[in-house]
C-alpha positions as CSV (number, residue, x, y, z in Angstrom):
1,M,3.2,-36.3,-106.9
2,K,6.7,-37.4,-107.7
3,I,7.2,-39.2,-111.0
4,G,10.5,-41.0,-111.9
5,L,11.6,-41.3,-115.5
6,D,14.4,-43.3,-117.1
7,L,16.1,-40.8,-119.5
8,M,18.2,-43.6,-121.1
9,G,15.3,-45.9,-122.1
10,G,14.0,-46.1,-125.6
11,D,15.3,-46.2,-129.2
12,F,15.4,-42.4,-129.4
13,A,16.6,-41.7,-125.8
14,P,17.5,-39.4,-124.3
15,E,16.2,-36.7,-126.7
16,A,12.7,-38.2,-127.1
17,V,12.3,-38.5,-123.3
18,L,13.5,-34.9,-122.7
19,K,11.2,-33.5,-125.4
20,G,8.3,-35.4,-123.9
21,I,9.1,-33.9,-120.5
22,Q,9.3,-30.5,-122.1
23,L,5.8,-30.9,-123.5
24,K,4.5,-31.8,-120.1
25,L,6.3,-28.9,-118.4
26,K,4.4,-26.5,-120.7
27,E,1.2,-27.4,-118.8
28,N,2.7,-25.7,-115.7
29,D,1.3,-28.3,-113.3
30,S,2.7,-27.2,-109.9
31,N,1.6,-30.4,-108.2
32,L,3.9,-32.5,-110.4
33,S,7.6,-33.2,-109.6
34,L,9.8,-35.2,-112.0
35,V,12.8,-37.1,-110.9
36,L,15.1,-38.0,-113.8
37,F,17.6,-40.8,-113.9
38,G,20.4,-40.9,-116.5
39,N,24.0,-40.6,-117.5
40,S,24.8,-36.9,-117.8
41,D,27.8,-37.4,-120.1
42,I,25.7,-39.3,-122.7
43,I,22.8,-36.9,-122.4
44,N,25.0,-33.8,-122.9
45,K,26.5,-35.3,-126.0
46,N,23.1,-35.6,-127.6
47,S,20.8,-32.9,-126.0
48,K,22.9,-30.6,-123.8
49,E,20.8,-27.4,-124.4
50,L,17.5,-29.1,-123.9
51,F,18.8,-31.0,-120.8
52,E,20.0,-27.8,-119.2
53,E,16.7,-26.1,-119.9
54,I,14.7,-28.9,-118.3
55,K,17.0,-29.1,-115.3
56,S,16.5,-25.4,-114.6
57,S,12.9,-26.0,-113.9
58,S,12.0,-25.9,-110.2
59,N,10.1,-29.1,-110.2
60,I,12.9,-31.2,-111.8
61,T,15.4,-33.3,-109.9
62,F,18.2,-35.1,-111.7
63,V,19.9,-38.3,-110.3
64,E,23.2,-39.4,-111.9
65,A,23.1,-43.0,-113.2
66,P,26.5,-43.8,-114.7
67,E,25.6,-47.2,-116.0
68,V,23.2,-47.9,-118.9
69,I,21.2,-51.1,-119.6
70,E,21.1,-51.6,-123.3
71,M,18.1,-53.0,-125.2
72,G,19.7,-56.3,-126.1
73,E,21.2,-57.2,-122.7
74,S,20.1,-60.1,-120.5
75,P,17.6,-58.6,-118.1
76,T,18.6,-60.6,-115.0
77,K,22.4,-60.2,-115.6
78,A,22.0,-56.4,-116.3
79,I,19.9,-55.8,-113.2
80,T,22.3,-57.7,-110.9
81,H,25.5,-56.3,-112.3
82,K,24.6,-52.7,-113.2
83,R,23.5,-51.4,-109.8
84,K,24.1,-47.8,-110.8
85,S,21.9,-47.9,-114.0
86,S,18.9,-45.7,-114.4
87,I,16.5,-48.6,-114.2
88,V,17.9,-50.0,-110.9
89,L,18.2,-46.6,-109.3
90,G,14.7,-45.7,-110.4
91,Y,13.3,-48.8,-108.8
92,E,15.3,-48.1,-105.6
93,Y,13.7,-44.7,-105.4
94,L,10.3,-46.3,-105.9
95,K,11.0,-48.9,-103.3
96,N,12.0,-46.3,-100.7
97,N,9.0,-44.1,-101.5
98,E,11.1,-41.3,-102.9
99,I,9.0,-41.3,-106.0
100,D,5.4,-42.4,-106.5
101,V,5.7,-44.1,-109.8
102,F,8.5,-45.1,-112.2
103,I,8.5,-44.8,-116.0
104,G,10.8,-46.5,-118.5
105,A,10.8,-47.4,-122.2
106,G,14.1,-49.3,-122.3
107,N,14.7,-53.0,-122.0
108,T,11.3,-54.4,-121.2
109,G,12.7,-57.5,-119.5
110,A,15.0,-55.4,-117.3
111,M,12.0,-53.2,-116.3
112,L,10.1,-56.3,-115.2
113,V,13.1,-58.0,-113.5
114,G,14.0,-54.7,-111.8
115,A,10.4,-54.5,-110.4
116,L,10.6,-58.1,-109.1
117,Y,14.0,-57.5,-107.5
118,S,13.0,-54.3,-105.8
119,V,9.2,-53.6,-105.2
120,K,8.3,-57.3,-105.8
121,S,5.0,-58.9,-106.7
122,I,1.8,-58.4,-104.7
123,E,1.4,-61.4,-102.4
124,G,-0.7,-64.0,-104.3
125,V,0.2,-62.8,-107.8
126,L,1.8,-65.6,-109.7
127,R,3.3,-63.5,-112.5
128,P,2.9,-59.7,-113.1
129,T,1.7,-58.9,-116.6
130,L,1.7,-56.1,-119.1
131,S,-1.2,-55.1,-121.3
132,T,-1.8,-53.1,-124.4
133,V,-4.7,-51.0,-125.5
134,L,-7.2,-52.4,-128.1
135,P,-8.9,-49.4,-129.7
136,K,-12.5,-49.9,-130.8
137,V,-15.1,-47.9,-132.6
138,D,-16.7,-44.8,-131.1
139,N,-13.6,-44.0,-129.1
140,K,-14.0,-47.0,-126.9
141,F,-11.1,-49.4,-126.0
142,G,-10.2,-52.6,-124.3
143,I,-7.0,-54.3,-123.4
144,L,-5.0,-57.4,-124.4
145,L,-2.7,-59.2,-121.9
146,D,-0.1,-60.5,-121.7
147,V,1.8,-58.9,-124.6
148,G,5.3,-60.3,-124.2
149,I,6.7,-60.6,-120.7
150,N,5.2,-64.0,-120.1
151,P,5.6,-66.1,-123.2
152,D,4.9,-69.4,-121.4
153,C,2.0,-69.6,-119.0
154,R,0.0,-72.1,-116.9
155,Q,-3.8,-72.0,-116.8
156,D,-3.8,-70.4,-113.3
157,V,-1.6,-67.6,-114.6
158,L,-4.0,-66.9,-117.5
159,Y,-6.8,-66.9,-114.9
160,Q,-5.0,-64.2,-112.9
161,F,-4.4,-62.2,-116.1
162,G,-8.2,-62.0,-116.5
163,L,-8.5,-60.8,-112.9
164,L,-5.7,-58.3,-113.1
165,G,-7.0,-56.9,-116.4
166,S,-10.6,-56.6,-115.0
167,L,-9.4,-54.8,-111.9
168,Y,-7.3,-52.4,-113.9
169,L,-10.2,-51.4,-116.2
170,K,-12.6,-51.2,-113.2
171,Y,-10.5,-49.0,-110.9
172,V,-8.4,-46.9,-113.3
173,H,-10.7,-46.5,-116.3
174,N,-14.1,-46.8,-114.5
175,F,-15.4,-49.8,-116.5
176,D,-18.5,-51.4,-115.0
177,N,-18.1,-55.1,-114.7
178,P,-15.5,-55.5,-117.6
179,K,-16.1,-58.5,-119.9
180,V,-13.2,-60.9,-119.9
181,G,-12.6,-63.2,-122.9
182,L,-10.0,-65.9,-123.5
183,L,-8.3,-65.5,-126.9
184,N,-8.7,-68.8,-128.7
185,I,-9.0,-70.3,-132.2
186,G,-12.8,-70.8,-131.8
187,S,-15.6,-69.5,-129.6
188,E,-17.0,-72.9,-128.6
189,E,-16.1,-74.4,-125.3
190,G,-13.5,-77.1,-125.7
191,K,-11.6,-75.3,-128.6
192,G,-7.9,-74.7,-128.5
193,N,-4.8,-76.3,-127.2
194,L,-4.5,-78.0,-123.8
195,L,-3.6,-74.7,-122.1
196,A,-6.6,-72.9,-123.5
197,Q,-9.0,-75.7,-122.5
198,A,-7.7,-75.8,-119.0
199,A,-7.8,-72.0,-118.6
200,H,-11.3,-71.9,-119.9
201,K,-12.4,-74.4,-117.4
202,L,-10.8,-72.5,-114.5
203,M,-12.1,-69.1,-115.7
204,K,-15.6,-70.4,-116.3
205,S,-16.0,-71.4,-112.7
206,T,-15.0,-68.0,-111.2
207,S,-17.2,-65.3,-109.7
208,M,-14.3,-62.9,-109.3
209,F,-14.6,-61.4,-112.8
210,N,-17.1,-61.4,-115.7
211,F,-15.9,-64.2,-117.9
212,I,-17.7,-64.4,-121.2
213,G,-15.9,-67.4,-122.7
214,N,-13.6,-67.8,-125.7
215,V,-13.1,-64.9,-128.2
216,E,-11.4,-65.0,-131.6
217,G,-9.0,-62.7,-133.2
218,Y,-11.7,-60.6,-134.9
219,D,-13.5,-60.2,-131.7
220,I,-10.8,-58.3,-129.8
221,F,-11.4,-55.0,-131.6
222,S,-15.2,-55.2,-131.1
223,D,-17.4,-54.6,-128.1
224,K,-17.6,-58.4,-127.4
225,T,-14.9,-58.2,-124.8
226,D,-13.1,-55.6,-122.7
227,V,-10.2,-57.8,-121.6
228,A,-8.7,-60.3,-124.0
229,V,-6.5,-62.8,-122.2
230,C,-3.6,-64.8,-123.8
231,D,0.0,-65.9,-123.1
232,G,2.7,-63.4,-123.9
233,F,3.9,-65.2,-127.0
234,T,0.5,-64.9,-128.7
235,G,-0.2,-61.4,-127.4
236,N,3.1,-60.0,-128.7
237,I,2.4,-61.4,-132.2
238,V,-1.1,-59.8,-132.1
239,L,0.4,-56.5,-131.0
240,K,3.2,-56.5,-133.6
241,T,0.8,-57.5,-136.4
242,A,-1.5,-54.6,-135.6
243,E,1.5,-52.3,-135.6
244,G,2.6,-53.6,-138.9
245,I,-0.8,-53.1,-140.5
246,Y,-0.9,-49.6,-139.1
247,K,2.5,-48.7,-140.6
248,I,1.6,-50.2,-144.0
249,L,-1.7,-48.3,-144.3
250,K,-0.3,-45.0,-143.0
251,G,2.6,-45.4,-145.5
252,R,0.1,-45.7,-148.3
253,G,-1.4,-42.4,-147.3
254,I,-4.7,-43.8,-146.0
255,Q,-6.5,-41.4,-143.6
256,D,-9.1,-42.8,-141.3
257,E,-10.2,-41.9,-137.8
258,Y,-10.1,-45.5,-136.6
259,L,-6.7,-46.1,-138.2
260,D,-5.4,-43.1,-136.2
261,S,-6.6,-44.8,-133.0
262,L,-4.1,-47.6,-133.6
263,N,-1.2,-45.1,-133.2
264,Y,0.7,-46.2,-130.0
265,E,1.5,-42.5,-129.3
266,K,-2.0,-41.9,-128.1
267,Y,-1.6,-44.3,-125.2
268,G,1.9,-43.8,-124.1
269,G,2.7,-46.8,-122.0
270,S,1.0,-49.5,-119.8
271,P,1.4,-50.2,-116.1
272,I,2.9,-53.5,-114.9
273,L,-0.1,-55.2,-113.2
274,G,0.6,-57.2,-110.1
275,I,3.6,-55.5,-108.4
276,N,3.6,-53.6,-105.1
277,K,4.4,-50.1,-106.6
278,P,3.2,-48.5,-109.8
279,A,5.6,-48.7,-112.8
280,I,4.9,-47.8,-116.4
281,I,6.6,-49.5,-119.4
282,G,6.6,-47.7,-122.7
283,H,7.3,-48.9,-126.3
284,G,10.9,-48.9,-127.4
285,I,10.2,-46.6,-130.3
286,S,8.3,-44.1,-128.1
287,S,8.2,-40.5,-129.4
288,P,8.0,-37.3,-127.3
289,R,4.3,-37.4,-127.5
290,A,4.3,-41.0,-126.2
291,F,6.5,-40.1,-123.2
292,M,4.1,-37.3,-122.4
293,G,1.3,-39.9,-122.6
294,M,3.3,-42.1,-120.2
295,I,3.5,-39.3,-117.7
296,D,-0.3,-38.7,-117.9
297,M,-0.9,-42.5,-117.5
298,S,1.3,-42.6,-114.4
299,V,-0.7,-39.7,-112.8
300,L,-3.9,-41.6,-113.5
301,V,-2.6,-44.8,-112.0
302,V,-1.4,-43.1,-108.8
303,E,-4.5,-41.0,-108.3
304,K,-6.8,-44.0,-108.8
305,D,-4.6,-46.1,-106.4
306,M,-4.5,-49.0,-108.8
307,V,-2.0,-50.9,-106.8
308,G,-3.9,-50.5,-103.6
309,E,-7.1,-51.7,-105.1
310,I,-5.4,-54.8,-106.6
311,K,-3.8,-55.5,-103.2
312,K,-7.2,-55.5,-101.5
313,V,-8.6,-58.1,-103.8
314,F,-5.6,-60.4,-103.5
315,Q,-5.4,-60.0,-99.7
316,Q,-9.1,-61.1,-99.5
317,N,-8.8,-64.0,-101.8
318,Y,-5.2,-65.4,-101.7
């Protein structure tokens, strides 16, 4: 398996990415090949010794990417103008089947736009989406989507988020008939704004996934639902609120097993759901451990043929 990684993506790149790769290489997995995309001048200024050590490994290939897409750049402008950036070149390799999956923790918008320009959406998918893990008690988990790349949505888009999230849990994480809930301000039918009401009506009528109705904020960390659906504006606020609470409690020295499960490092990144090739987006503040987790996630997504399974469903129904 060939995994592509953007060495320039993330607040602590390239060092954090390289250290994550170093952790993975220690497992001596001979079936794993890594293709690294980055600007060697910038990398050598920061982590020359570590970079040289990693490049000397037999299962490492380095691709020079002289341009860098910064975190604050306009995604569409950056993708169209910086054709030699690590994100654009990574997606070109993915499109041409030179790698099996691409990983990046840089500009999230650029990662999405890059996917849409190169490998494109699966036919029938209105908008690809990104999820985050919702840890629950007893080492269980669910997902929340969308978490930021689709701040404005129609009801049919939210409907498809429910379908994509259900397929992801079913085929990648072996969930049996995942429970899909619509995040709302009340559990009763008819609650919420016009978008939530229209989405509820559409999701209620489906037989393509197990819709359980509206769920509230306190439900998403419980066993009531496996997939919590919302627009990206709402989802990103939920995600950042949870991260903020985690930081406050850890800063106060509170030790708790469940609190530790809120640590993003445990999950690495999340796959973009709804595109024709697998790509993983990581958190901007990803640490070496998180990058190692992204590599593990990418292996799982490829081995389980997540994209192929989603394509089958959409080819049959759209």
